[in-house]
C-alpha positions as CSV (number, residue, x, y, z in Angstrom):
1,M,235.0,100.1,149.5
2,I,236.6,100.2,152.6
3,H,233.3,101.2,154.3
4,K,231.6,97.8,152.2
5,L,234.4,95.6,154.0
6,F,233.3,96.7,157.2
7,T,230.0,96.7,157.2
8,W,228.9,93.5,155.2
9,P,229.0,91.2,158.0
10,I,226.3,93.3,159.7
11,D,224.7,93.7,156.9
12,T,224.5,90.2,156.1
13,I,223.5,89.1,159.6
14,M,220.7,92.0,159.3
15,M,219.2,90.3,156.1
16,V,219.3,86.8,157.7
17,G,217.5,88.7,160.5
18,K,215.3,89.9,158.6
19,K,214.4,86.9,156.6
20,V,214.1,84.9,159.6
21,K,211.4,86.9,161.5
22,E,209.5,86.9,158.1
23,E,209.3,83.2,158.0
24,A,208.1,83.4,161.7
25,D,205.2,86.0,161.5
26,K,204.2,84.1,157.9
27,E,204.2,80.8,160.5
28,L,202.3,82.5,163.4
29,Y,200.6,85.0,161.7
30,D,199.3,84.1,158.0
31,V,195.7,83.3,158.0
32,E,195.9,80.5,155.7
33,H,198.0,79.0,157.5
34,I,196.4,79.1,161.1
35,Q,192.9,77.6,159.0
36,K,194.3,74.7,158.6
37,K,196.1,74.3,161.9
38,L,192.4,74.6,163.1
39,V,190.9,72.3,160.5
40,Q,193.7,70.0,161.4
41,L,193.1,70.4,165.6
42,E,189.5,69.7,165.0
43,M,190.9,66.1,162.6
44,M,192.7,65.4,165.8
45,L,189.7,65.8,168.3
46,E,187.3,63.6,165.8
47,M,189.8,61.1,166.2
48,D,190.5,61.0,169.7
49,E,193.9,62.2,169.4
50,L,193.5,64.8,171.8
51,S,191.5,65.1,174.9
52,E,188.7,68.0,174.8
53,E,190.7,70.5,177.4
54,Q,193.8,69.8,175.0
55,Y,191.4,71.0,172.0
56,D,189.7,74.0,173.8
57,K,193.7,75.3,174.9
58,Q,195.2,75.0,171.5
59,E,192.4,76.6,169.4
60,E,192.1,79.6,172.1
61,V,195.6,79.8,171.1
62,L,195.2,79.7,167.0
63,L,192.5,81.8,167.1
64,A,193.8,84.7,169.3
65,Q,196.8,84.4,166.4
66,Y,193.6,84.4,163.9
67,R,192.2,87.3,165.4
68,I,196.2,89.3,164.8
69,A,196.4,87.8,161.6
70,K,193.4,89.1,160.1
71,Q,194.4,92.4,161.8
72,L,197.8,92.6,160.5
73,E,196.3,91.4,156.7
74,Q,193.9,94.3,157.3
75,Q,196.6,97.0,158.2
76,R,198.0,95.7,155.1
77,L,195.1,96.2,152.8
78,K,194.7,99.5,154.1
79,E,198.3,100.6,153.2
80,N,198.4,99.1,149.8
81,L,195.5,101.1,148.8
82,E,196.5,104.3,150.6
83,E,199.6,104.2,148.7
């Protein structure tokens, strides 16, 4: 019981940290989220809200995230198949 009293704050902090990491990963490496951002970026270019240069820079970042997201997705699928 005493052990729980001392480790509870650490366990809570670790749980919150894990949740924050999951949300950050979802924001950065969720395939659907990145696809939506790419569509939004395209629309902004078409509506002249972005210059071609700004578009190219942002698209490059999003495409790099997309490649990583697809790799992570494939790894998860492979791990699930192996289990």
